[in-house]
N, C-alpha and C positions, 0 to 999 in steps of 0.2 A: 273857507274850508280849504278849500284846491291849494291856495297860498299855504294854509297845514302841511301842509301832504307835500309843499315842493321842499317847504325849508327841514324840513326831517328828511326827505329823500339825499339834499343838501350836504343834511350833516354827516348822514351814513355814508356816501359819498369822500369826505372828508376826513371819518371814521376807516374806510377803508384803506385809503390812500395813505392815513398815516403809519398803518400795520404793513400796507406792506413795502414801505420806502422811507422805514421811521428812522433806521441807521443814517442815512443819507439827508433824508431834512426836517432834524429833531422840530423848525419850527409852527409846522402842521398841529402838531402834536397840542401845542397851543390851545387853539382852537377848542378843544376835547377837556381838557385834563390843564391846569396851570403849574398844581405839581409835579405832573409827573414831566417837564423839562425847568423846573426850579430846583435844583436842592440846596438853593441859599435854606430856602423854608427847613426844611430840615439837617444840614452838618450845621456845626457852629465848631468854633475855636477848643481845647481842652488849657493849649497853653499861650503862653503870648510866643509871635513868633521870636525867633532868634536872629539876628546882623550878623556875617561875616564876611570877608572881604580879604583880597589880598592881589598885588599894583604885578600886570602880569605882563613886562617889556613885550612881550609878542608879541601878547595881543596888543597891547597899545590899549588899556585900562583894566575898569576894574573885575575879576571872580567876581563874585556876590552870589553867598549860598544861605541862604533862607531854612530855619528850619521848625520844626515845632509841630503839635500832636491835634489832628481834627475828626469832632465823631460824626458820626452818622445816629442823629437822636431819630429820628423814624424807624419804622417797622420797613420799607423798601428795600429789596438790596436794588444797588447802580451795577449798570452793566462795564462805563467807566463811568468815571470823577476828577479832573480838573480840580484845582485852585490856582488863584494868579494872587500874586503877591504887588505890587506899588512901591517903588523904590525912590528914595527921594533924599534929597542933599541940605546941607545943614539951616539952607534958607526955601523948606519945603517946596522947594520946583521937582516938579517930574523928570526922574531916567530914566522913565520903562519901566521894564515888572518883571518875577520871577514866578517859575511857574514850574510846575510836578505832576502830573495822574498816576492814577490808581485802575486795573483794570479790573472792577467786580469786586464791590465793599457791601456786605450784610446789613444789617439796619441792628441799630445801637453798640455797633462796631466802632473801633477808633481803628487812626488808620496816622503814623509816622512819614510826613513828606517830608524831601530832601528839595527844593524848588531851586533854581541855580540865573543864572543871569552874567553877564558881558554887560558893563557901564564904563563910560567915558568918565565920568565925573566920579568921583567919594561919595559911595551914601551914608547917609547917616541913620536917616531908619527907614520903615518898613512899616506897612497897614495894610491887610486884608479889601481887596477888592470885589473877588469875585467867589460863588465854587459852578462851574458847568460842568452840566456832566448828561447821560445817557441813564434808559434802559427799557427794556422790551418788556420789564412787564407793564400793558396797560391794562388790563385787565379784572 
């Protein structure tokens, strides 16, 4: 019985820490609610990402733009979401990533993202790597 009470108190303390420091320490929320910090469970790509790029003499590299539409299939409003897409060359070597973010996106809403990057080599393909983000709506 004593062990059960201690475990319950520890969970309550973690819960309080999560609420108090949620914006600065997202990983604590994973102990309480995996979905809370896993937007990959509710976000999907509505359209395939489109890749465009131009070579920049000034940057000595390729300015890359990846555009598409993502959707929050869940009901939860997210306070911040980031999309990260991996860029590859013709031999499928990773060149880096392009990302974009949005503040506040409601449940069942779509988002037209525009992720950007600069790479040293010519990109030929792109793949979704992850969605990441947080919400203060934990209860």
